[in-house]
C-alpha positions as CSV (number, residue, x, y, z in Angstrom):
1,M,121.0,120.7,82.4
2,A,122.1,124.0,83.9
3,G,123.8,124.0,87.3
4,A,122.6,125.8,90.4
5,A,125.1,128.7,89.7
6,D,123.4,129.4,86.4
7,M,119.9,129.7,88.0
8,S,118.3,132.9,88.9
9,A,117.1,133.6,92.4
10,D,113.4,133.0,91.4
11,S,114.4,129.7,89.8
12,Q,116.3,128.5,92.9
13,T,113.3,129.4,95.0
14,L,111.0,127.5,92.7
15,S,113.3,124.5,92.6
16,M,113.5,124.4,96.4
17,A,109.7,124.7,96.7
18,A,109.2,121.8,94.3
19,Y,111.5,119.6,96.3
20,L,109.8,120.6,99.6
21,L,106.4,119.8,98.0
22,C,107.7,116.3,97.0
23,A,109.1,115.7,100.4
24,A,105.8,116.8,102.1
25,V,103.6,114.7,99.8
26,F,105.7,111.6,100.2
27,L,105.8,112.1,104.0
28,L,102.0,112.3,104.0
29,L,101.8,109.2,101.9
30,M,104.1,107.4,104.3
31,F,101.8,108.2,107.2
32,Y,98.8,107.2,105.2
33,S,100.2,103.9,104.3
34,L,101.4,103.3,107.8
35,F,98.1,103.9,109.4
36,R,96.3,101.9,106.8
37,S,98.5,98.9,107.2
38,M,98.8,98.7,111.0
39,E,96.3,97.7,113.6
40,P,94.0,100.5,114.7
41,L,95.6,102.3,117.7
42,A,92.5,101.9,119.8
43,K,92.7,98.1,119.3
44,V,96.4,98.1,120.1
45,Q,95.7,99.9,123.3
46,M,93.2,97.3,124.3
47,A,95.6,94.4,123.5
48,P,97.7,92.4,126.1
49,L,100.7,94.1,127.6
50,R,103.2,92.1,125.5
51,T,101.6,93.4,122.3
52,R,101.6,97.0,123.5
53,L,105.2,96.8,124.5
54,Y,106.2,95.4,121.1
55,W,104.3,98.1,119.4
56,C,106.0,100.8,121.4
57,I,109.4,99.3,120.6
58,K,108.6,99.5,116.9
59,A,107.5,103.1,117.3
60,N,110.9,103.8,118.8
61,V,112.5,102.6,115.5
62,Y,110.6,105.3,113.7
63,I,111.5,108.0,116.2
64,C,115.2,107.2,116.0
65,F,115.1,106.9,112.2
66,M,113.4,110.3,111.7
67,S,115.7,112.0,114.2
68,A,118.8,110.6,112.5
69,V,117.7,111.6,109.0
70,L,116.7,115.2,110.0
71,N,119.9,115.7,111.9
72,I,121.9,114.7,108.8
73,L,120.1,117.5,107.0
74,H,121.8,119.9,109.3
75,I,125.2,119.3,107.6
76,T,123.7,120.1,104.2
77,N,122.8,123.5,102.8
78,F,119.1,122.8,103.2
79,E,118.7,125.1,106.2
80,T,120.6,127.8,104.3
81,L,118.3,127.6,101.4
82,I,115.2,127.8,103.6
83,T,116.7,130.8,105.4
84,A,117.4,132.6,102.1
85,A,113.8,131.9,100.9
86,I,111.8,132.7,104.1
87,G,113.9,134.8,106.4
88,P,117.0,134.7,108.7
89,N,115.1,133.3,111.6
90,A,113.5,130.4,109.6
91,L,115.3,127.5,111.2
92,V,112.9,124.6,110.3
93,I,114.9,121.4,110.6
94,K,115.0,121.2,114.3
95,P,111.3,122.1,114.8
96,L,110.4,119.7,112.1
97,E,112.3,116.9,113.8
98,Y,110.5,117.7,117.1
99,I,107.0,117.8,115.4
100,L,107.6,114.4,113.7
101,T,108.9,112.6,116.8
102,C,107.7,114.1,120.0
103,P,103.9,113.6,119.4
104,V,104.7,109.9,118.6
105,M,106.6,109.6,121.9
106,M,103.4,110.8,123.8
107,L,101.3,108.5,121.7
108,T,103.3,105.5,122.8
109,I,102.9,106.6,126.4
110,T,99.2,106.6,126.0
111,V,99.1,103.2,124.2
112,L,101.3,101.7,126.8
113,A,98.8,102.6,129.5
114,G,96.3,100.0,128.2
115,E,92.6,99.7,128.4
116,E,92.2,101.6,131.7
117,V,92.9,104.9,129.7
118,P,90.3,106.1,127.2
119,P,91.4,106.1,123.6
120,R,90.7,109.8,123.3
121,R,93.9,110.4,125.3
122,Q,95.9,109.5,122.2
123,L,94.6,112.5,120.2
124,E,94.8,114.8,123.2
125,A,98.5,113.9,123.9
126,M,99.6,114.2,120.3
127,G,97.6,117.4,119.6
128,L,98.8,119.2,122.7
129,T,102.4,118.2,122.0
130,A,102.2,119.5,118.5
131,V,100.6,122.8,119.6
132,V,103.4,123.3,122.1
133,L,106.0,122.7,119.5
134,I,104.3,125.0,117.0
135,C,104.2,127.8,119.5
136,G,107.9,127.3,120.1
137,F,108.6,127.5,116.4
138,F,106.8,130.8,116.0
139,A,108.5,132.2,119.1
140,S,111.8,131.4,117.4
141,M,110.6,132.9,114.2
142,S,109.7,136.2,115.9
143,G,113.3,137.5,115.8
144,D,113.8,140.8,117.6
145,A,110.0,141.3,118.2
146,L,110.2,140.6,121.9
147,P,106.5,141.0,122.8
148,M,105.5,138.5,120.1
149,K,108.2,136.1,121.1
150,L,107.1,136.2,124.7
151,M,103.5,135.8,123.7
152,F,104.2,132.6,121.7
153,F,106.5,131.3,124.5
154,I,103.9,131.9,127.2
155,S,101.2,130.3,125.1
156,G,103.4,127.3,124.5
157,C,104.1,127.0,128.3
158,L,100.3,127.1,129.0
159,F,99.6,124.3,126.5
160,F,102.5,122.4,128.1
161,F,100.9,122.7,131.5
162,V,97.7,121.3,130.0
163,L,99.7,118.5,128.5
164,L,101.1,117.7,131.9
165,Q,97.6,117.7,133.4
166,R,96.5,115.2,130.8
167,L,99.6,113.1,131.4
168,S,98.8,113.1,135.1
169,A,95.3,112.0,134.4
170,T,96.6,109.2,132.3
171,V,98.9,108.0,135.2
172,S,95.9,108.1,137.6
173,E,93.6,106.2,135.2
174,H,96.3,103.6,134.5
175,S,96.7,102.9,138.2
176,R,92.9,103.2,138.8
177,G,93.4,106.1,141.2
178,Q,96.3,104.6,143.1
179,E,99.0,106.9,141.7
180,S,99.4,110.5,140.7
181,L,102.2,112.0,138.5
182,F,103.1,114.8,140.9
183,R,102.3,113.1,144.3
184,G,104.2,110.4,146.0
185,G,107.6,111.4,144.7
186,Y,109.4,108.9,142.5
187,A,107.8,105.9,144.2
188,G,105.3,103.9,142.2
189,S,104.9,101.8,139.1
190,V,107.3,101.7,136.2
191,Y,104.6,103.5,134.1
192,K,104.8,106.5,136.4
193,H,108.6,106.3,136.2
194,V,108.7,106.6,132.4
195,C,106.2,109.5,132.5
196,L,108.4,111.3,135.1
197,K,111.4,110.8,133.0
198,I,109.7,112.3,130.0
199,V,108.6,115.3,132.0
200,S,111.9,115.8,133.7
201,T,113.8,115.9,130.3
202,W,111.2,117.8,128.3
203,V,111.0,120.7,130.9
204,L,114.6,121.4,130.2
205,F,113.8,122.5,126.6
206,P,111.7,125.7,127.4
207,A,114.1,126.6,130.2
208,W,117.1,126.4,127.8
209,W,115.2,128.1,125.0
210,L,114.5,131.1,127.2
211,V,118.2,131.8,127.8
212,S,119.5,130.6,124.4
213,N,120.1,132.7,121.3
214,E,116.6,131.9,120.0
215,G,115.0,133.2,123.2
216,L,116.2,136.2,125.2
217,G,119.8,135.8,123.9
218,L,121.4,135.5,127.3
219,V,123.8,132.9,125.9
220,K,124.9,134.2,122.5
221,D,127.8,131.9,121.8
222,H,126.8,129.8,118.7
223,D,128.9,126.8,119.6
224,V,127.4,126.6,123.1
225,N,123.9,126.9,121.7
226,T,124.6,124.1,119.2
227,L,126.1,121.7,121.8
228,V,123.6,122.2,124.5
229,T,120.6,121.8,122.1
230,A,122.1,118.6,120.7
231,A,122.8,117.3,124.2
232,L,119.3,117.9,125.4
233,N,117.9,116.2,122.3
234,I,120.1,113.1,122.8
235,L,119.3,113.0,126.5
236,A,115.5,113.3,126.1
237,K,115.1,110.7,123.4
238,G,118.0,108.4,124.5
239,V,116.6,108.1,128.1
240,Y,113.1,107.4,126.7
241,V,114.2,104.8,124.1
242,I,116.5,102.9,126.4
243,Y,114.2,103.0,129.4
244,L,111.2,101.8,127.3
245,Q,113.4,98.9,126.0
246,L,114.3,97.9,129.5
247,I,110.6,97.9,130.4
248,H,109.9,95.7,127.4
249,D,112.6,93.2,128.5
250,R,111.4,93.0,132.1
251,Y,107.7,93.1,131.7
252,I,107.2,91.1,128.5
253,G,105.6,88.2,130.3
254,S,103.6,90.3,132.8
255,S,99.9,91.3,132.6
256,S,100.3,94.8,134.2
257,L,102.9,97.5,134.7
258,M,101.7,98.0,138.2
259,D,103.5,94.7,139.3
260,H,107.2,94.2,139.9
261,P,108.0,91.1,137.8
262,K,110.4,88.4,138.8
263,T,113.4,87.4,136.6
264,K,112.3,84.9,134.0
265,P,114.4,82.1,132.3
266,A,115.7,82.9,128.9
267,A,113.3,80.3,127.2
268,E,110.3,81.9,128.8
269,R,111.3,85.4,127.7
270,D,111.9,84.1,124.2
271,A,108.4,82.6,124.1
272,H,106.9,85.9,125.2
273,Y,108.9,87.8,122.6
274,A,107.6,85.5,119.9
275,A,104.0,85.9,121.2
276,G,104.4,89.6,121.2
277,R,105.7,89.8,117.6
278,L,103.5,87.2,116.0
279,G,100.6,86.6,118.4
280,P,100.2,83.2,120.3
281,A,98.9,81.3,117.2
282,G,101.5,82.7,114.9
283,A,104.3,82.0,117.4
284,I,103.2,78.4,117.8
285,A,103.1,77.9,114.0
286,A,106.5,79.4,113.6
287,L,108.0,77.2,116.3
288,E,106.4,74.1,114.7
289,K,108.0,74.9,111.4
290,S,111.3,75.5,113.1
291,I,111.1,72.2,115.0
292,A,110.3,70.3,111.7
293,A,113.3,71.9,110.0
294,E,115.5,71.0,113.0
295,R,114.3,67.4,112.8
296,R,115.1,67.2,109.1
297,S,118.6,68.5,109.8
298,I,119.1,65.9,112.5
299,S,118.0,63.1,110.2
300,L,120.4,64.3,107.5
301,I,123.2,64.5,109.9
302,K,122.6,61.0,111.2
303,E,122.5,59.7,107.6
304,Q,125.8,61.4,106.9
305,M,127.3,59.9,110.1
306,D,126.2,56.4,109.2
307,R,127.7,56.7,105.7
308,E,131.0,58.0,107.2
309,V,131.1,55.2,109.8
310,G,130.3,52.5,107.1
311,M,133.0,53.8,104.8
312,Q,135.6,53.7,107.7
313,H,134.6,50.1,108.5
314,L,134.8,49.1,104.9
315,E,138.3,50.7,104.5
316,I,139.5,48.9,107.6
317,A,138.1,45.6,106.3
318,D,139.6,46.0,102.8
319,N,143.1,46.8,104.3
320,A,142.9,43.8,106.6
321,T,141.8,41.5,103.7
322,S,144.5,42.6,101.4
323,A,147.1,42.1,104.2
324,S,146.0,38.6,105.0
325,S,146.1,36.5,101.8
326,S,147.2,33.4,103.8
327,T,146.4,31.8,107.1
328,P,147.7,34.1,109.9
329,A,150.8,33.0,111.8
330,N,149.7,33.9,115.3
331,S,146.6,34.6,117.4
332,S,146.9,38.3,117.2
333,D,146.8,38.2,113.4
334,Q,144.0,35.7,113.5
335,W,142.0,38.1,115.7
336,E,142.6,41.0,113.3
337,V,141.5,39.0,110.3
338,L,138.4,37.9,112.1
339,S,137.6,41.5,113.1
340,A,138.1,42.7,109.6
341,M,135.8,40.0,108.2
342,V,133.1,40.6,110.7
343,T,133.2,44.3,110.2
344,Q,133.0,43.9,106.4
345,V,130.1,41.5,106.6
346,C,128.2,43.7,109.0
347,C,128.6,46.7,106.8
348,E,127.5,44.8,103.7
349,N,124.3,43.8,105.6
350,G,123.6,47.2,106.9
351,E,124.6,46.3,110.5
352,G,127.8,48.4,110.7
353,E,127.0,49.7,114.2
354,F,126.6,46.1,115.4
355,A,130.1,45.0,114.5
356,G,131.8,46.4,117.6
357,Q,129.2,44.7,119.9
358,L,129.5,41.4,118.1
359,M,133.3,41.4,118.3
360,A,133.1,42.0,122.0
361,Q,130.7,39.1,122.5
362,L,133.0,36.8,120.4
363,H,136.0,37.8,122.5
364,Q,134.0,36.9,125.7
365,Q,133.2,33.5,124.1
366,H,136.9,32.9,123.3
367,V,136.2,33.0,119.5
368,R,139.5,34.5,118.3
369,S,139.8,33.2,114.7
370,V,137.8,32.5,111.5
371,H,138.2,28.8,112.0
372,T,136.7,28.9,115.5
373,L,133.8,31.0,114.2
374,E,133.0,28.2,111.7
375,Q,132.8,25.7,114.6
376,L,130.0,27.7,116.4
377,S,126.8,25.7,116.9
378,Q,123.3,27.0,116.5
379,H,123.0,27.3,120.2
380,D,126.1,29.4,120.3
381,W,124.8,31.8,117.6
382,E,121.5,32.2,119.5
383,A,123.4,33.1,122.6
384,L,125.1,35.8,120.7
385,H,121.8,37.2,119.5
386,V,122.9,37.5,115.9
387,P,120.2,37.8,113.3
388,I,119.7,34.8,111.1
389,G,120.6,36.7,107.8
390,L,123.8,38.1,109.3
391,R,124.6,34.6,110.7
392,H,124.4,33.0,107.2
393,S,126.5,35.8,105.7
394,L,129.2,35.3,108.4
395,H,129.2,31.5,107.7
396,E,129.6,32.1,104.0
397,A,132.4,34.6,104.4
398,A,134.3,32.3,106.8
399,A,133.9,29.4,104.4
400,R,135.2,31.5,101.5
401,R,138.2,32.7,103.5
402,H,139.0,29.2,104.7
403,D,138.8,27.8,101.1
404,G,141.0,30.7,99.9
405,A,143.6,30.0,102.6
406,L,143.7,26.2,101.6
407,K,144.2,27.0,98.0
408,S,147.0,29.5,98.8
409,L,148.7,26.8,101.0
410,H,148.4,24.2,98.2
411,Y,149.9,26.5,95.7
412,S,152.8,27.4,97.9
413,K,153.5,23.7,98.5
414,R,153.5,23.0,94.7
415,S,155.8,25.9,94.1
416,S,158.3,24.5,96.7
417,V,158.6,21.0,95.1
418,E,158.6,22.0,91.4
419,P,162.1,22.5,89.9
C-alpha cells in the first residue's frame, strides 16, 4: 500500500474525510447506544438523591475520558491536516472537546437538581451551551474579519447570558424559591455553590478569548496562549469533577441538597454507596451473596484448623508412644505417657479439642499415670463428664498399654537370666 508521501493532495483530503466520517459515525453510534441502554434522563431526575449523585459521578467519567482523548490528539498531526484541508483558522480539536463535554456538565447540574426542576431544563441547558460554543467556534474561524468575529462573539455572549438566566431559574426551582444564583452571595445550599463554581470558571473563557490570539490578538505569544488555555480547561473541569465527588461523598445518605448532612460512619456510607449503584433490592441481594461466601470461607478455615490441630496432637502422641516402650521410671514420665495416650485416643474419636480439658480435669483429680486411670470408678468418670464412647476407648488403650508394659518387663527379665 502506498504511503502518505506518495498520495496526491486530493487523495490525502479524501483519506482524511473518510477517517473523519468513520469517527463521526462511531461517535453517533456510541451516543445512540448510550441513551438506549441507560435509564431515561427524566426518570433519573425524579429518582432519589443517591441515584442522581451516582449518575452524575458516572457522567464525570465520560467527561474526563473525552477530554483526555481529544487532548491527546493535539500532539498528533490531526490538527495540521484539518487546517490544510479547511483553512488556517480551522482549529477544531479544542471546540470539539468543549462541545462534547460542556453540555454534559450542564446536563448533570440539571439532573442533580431533582424533581423540583422541570425536565425541559435538560434540553435548555444542553442546547444553550452548545449554541454558545458554536458561536465561539465561528468567531475563531473568522480570522482577520473583525466585524464578523465580533458579531459571533457578541451572539455567543448573549446566549451565555440566557444560559445564566436558565441556571438561575434552576437554582430557584431547586430551593422552591428560597435561593437565587446571583442574590445572597456565596451563602446557601451546596447546589447553589456548585452552580456558582461553574459560572465563575466558565466566565473566564470569553474574557480570555477576547484578548487571546484567537480574539483581538492582544496577547500574541503562542506559548502563553497555549498555557493559559490549558490552565483554564483544567481549572474549570477539575473544580467541577472534584467538587461534585465531594458532594457525592457527603450527601450520599441525605434526601436533599438543601440540608447540611452530619458525618456518617463508614458502614452507613458503604450501604448508601451500594444502594446508589445497585438500588436497594440489588444491594441487599449482593450483600446476601457476599455474606454466604464469607460463611463458606469461615467454614473451610475452621475445617483446616481442625485438621492441623488433629495432626499436631497425633504427632505428639506418636512421638510419646515410641519413646515409652516400657513403664516410665518417674511421675513426670508417667504424666507425659498418660497425656500422649489421652491425646491420641481423643483425636481418634474426633474429640481432639477435648484432650486439653480432660488432662486438666485428670490433674485436678490427681490422676497422673495410666495405671491410676485404669482404677477410676464409674462415679469418677461421670464426674469428669467424659462421653461413654470415649471412656471405653480410654479404658481399652490403658489396658493395651498396661499389657504391653508387662510383656516388655517379662522379656527383659528372661533376657537377664538366660546365658
